[in-house]
N, C-alpha and C positions, 0 to 999 in steps of 0.2 A: 504493500500500500504506500502511496505517496506520503501519507500522513506520518509514516514511520521512517521516511527517508528525507526527500527534499523539503517537505512541509513540516518537519518535526518541530521547528522553532515556534510554530503556531499552536502546538499542543496545549500549552498552559492557558490559551485563550478559548480553546474548544472545550477543554475538560479541566478546569482549574482544581488544584488540590483541595481547596476548601469544600468541594462537593463530595469529598471522600471521607469526611470526618465520621459520619454516622456508620458507614460500612466498616471502616477500620476499627471502630469501637466494637462492632459486632464480632469481627474476627478476633480481636484481642480477648474478648470475653470467652469465646469458644476455646482459644488457645489456653487461656488461664485455667479454664475448667478441666481440660483434658491433660494439660502438662504445665502445672504452675511453676516448674523450675527451669523454664527456658532461659538459657544464658548465651546461646549462640544460634543464630538463625541465618538462612539464606532464602532469598526469593528468586525463583525461576520466572523469567518473563516479567521483569519489574517495570518495564516501560518508563513512563515519566517520573516514577517514584512517589506517586501520590499516596498510596497506602502506607508506604514506608515512612513517609513524613510523620505519621501518627504512631505506627508500630515501633519505630526506633525509640520512642519514649519509654517502652517497656523492656526492650532488650536490644543488644547490638544486632544489626542485620546487614548481611552482604547482599548487594543488588546485582543481578545478572540479567542481561538481555542480549538478544541477537543484534539489535539495531544500535550502532554506535551513535547515531543521531539522537535517539531517545535517551541513551545513557548520558549524553551531554546535557540534555534537559534535566535529567534527574540529578546530575552532579551540581547543578545550580541550586536545586531545591534541598539536596541532602549532601552537602560538601563533606560532612564528617563520616559518611558511609563509604566502605570499599565498594568499588564498581568493577564488574568483570564483563567482558564481551564474549558471548558464546551461545551456542544452541543448547536449549535445555535437555535435549536428548543425549548430548555427548559432553556437555560442559564438565570440567573438573575444577570445582571450587574448594577442594580439600575434603575432609571427612569429619565425622564425629559431630555433626550438627544436632542440636536438640529439636530443630524445626526446619522443615522445608515447606515453604509457602508458595503455592502456584495460584495466581489470580486468573483473570479471564483470557490471558494470552494462550492458554492451552486449548481454548475453543477453536483456534485456527487449524488445529490438526484434524485432518479428514480421514485418516486411515487408522485402524486399530493398532497396527504395528508401531505407529508413531507414538500413540498413547502408551503402549507397553514400554517403549524405549524410555519415555519420560519417567514412568514409574520405577523402572529398574535403576535409572540413574539417581532418582531421589533416594532409593534404598541404599545405594552406594555412599550417599552423603550423610546418612543418618546413623547416629549411635543406636545401640540395640533398643533403648527406651524412647527413641525419637518419635516425633509426630509429623505426619504429612497432612497438610490442609490444602484442599483444592476447592476453588470457588468458581467453577465454570459457569458460563452464562445460561446454558440450556441443556435439557435432556429431552428425549423423545416424548416422555410423559408430560412435560411441562411447557414445551415450546408453543409460543403464540406469536405470530408475525405482527408487525406494526411499525409505527413511525416514532421517531424521537427528534427533538430539535433543542438547540441551546447555543451557548457561546457567550462571551463577555467582552467588554472593553477594558483596556488597561494600558497605561503609559503611552497614550496617543495612538494605539492600534486597536483593532476590533476584529472579531470573527463570529460568524453565525454558521450553523450547519443544519442540514436536514438529512436524516438517516432513515432508510426504508429497508426493512428486513422481511423476507418471505421464504417459503419453501416451495419451489416450483415442481419438485419431484419427491414425493414422500418415501420413495423406495431407494434413494441414493445416499442416505446418511449425510446429506449436506443441506445447508441453508445459504441463501444469498443475501448480501447487504450492499446497497448502493448509497453513496453519499454525495451531497452537493455542499461545497464550502464557499462562503462569501467572506472575503477578507479585505480589510481596510488598513493600508499602511500609514506610516507617520506623515506622509504628504497628503493624505486624504483620498488617495486613489483606491477605488474598490475594484477587485478582480475576483474571478470565480475559478474553481477547480472542481472536477468530479473525481470520484474514487470508487472502488468496489472491492469486495472480498467475499470469500466463501468460508464457511465454518462447518465443523463436524457436528453431527447430530446423532448421539448414541443413547440407548436406553440405560436406565439405572442398573439393570442386571448386567449389561455389557460392561459398564464401568467397573462394577464390583468383580466380575469375572476376570477382567484384565488386571485389576489390582491384586487379586488372589494369585494369578499366574506370576506376578512380579514379587510375591512374598508378603503381601499386605492383607490385613483384615480390615475391611472398610465398613463404615456406617454413614448414613445420610442424616443431616440435621436440617430442619426447616430454618430458613433465614427470611426475615421480614424487613424490607426496606420501606421507609415511610414515603419515599418519593418514586418508588418503582412498583407499579401494579404488576401482579402476576405471582407465580409460584416459583420459589427458589430454594435450593438446597446446597449446603456445604458438604463436602466429602471429608470425613475425618478417618484417617487410616494409620494403623500401627503395624510394624513388622511382626509377622508371626514368629513363634519360637523356632529358632534354627534357620531363619531366612538369612540369605547373604545379600 
């Protein structure tokens, strides 16, 4: 997506970190309840670092993302955090973490083998008592297409976006999202860009089965966002005894 490459500098205007305070608090509560002793964490697919801006108040967190452009955005917001560039399927951020957190970036994987690779890599990073928390956007059981819009003005610039998500083929394990961006630069010039992406759509039993294959025991916890209608679940997973 252009948004994670040449348009990454506009990310804080499209999705400001202040909009993540509620969800980060929800994730922190889940983490605290399941693993109150987290002292070392890593986030796979950390993007612009908006969740980390709040989670770092509870424990040190290493931020890893495939996009160097998005990492540059995150470094501005989270200068005290270590940042690593890499693919969450193969990234080596060290080992013995208490927590691996994976936000919605995992939704972009459209093949089961890719999810399995992420889970196995997460297992390699966790200590035996560690926690894997995944907050994917959608499951087959909960998916509902629709539109979103937003954006803000800041420091003489502004951005607005329209996002449209739908499932054109219920049998292909994929959804489609199209975006229209309208941006105003410091000189007052307004220009537009379009963007698109595909995301994976898997059932909750499929997620659970792949996690089991990777050595995890997983449960699903309902998550309620005050500003996001719909049904959402977080995946909480622990390594099974003897898992590598």
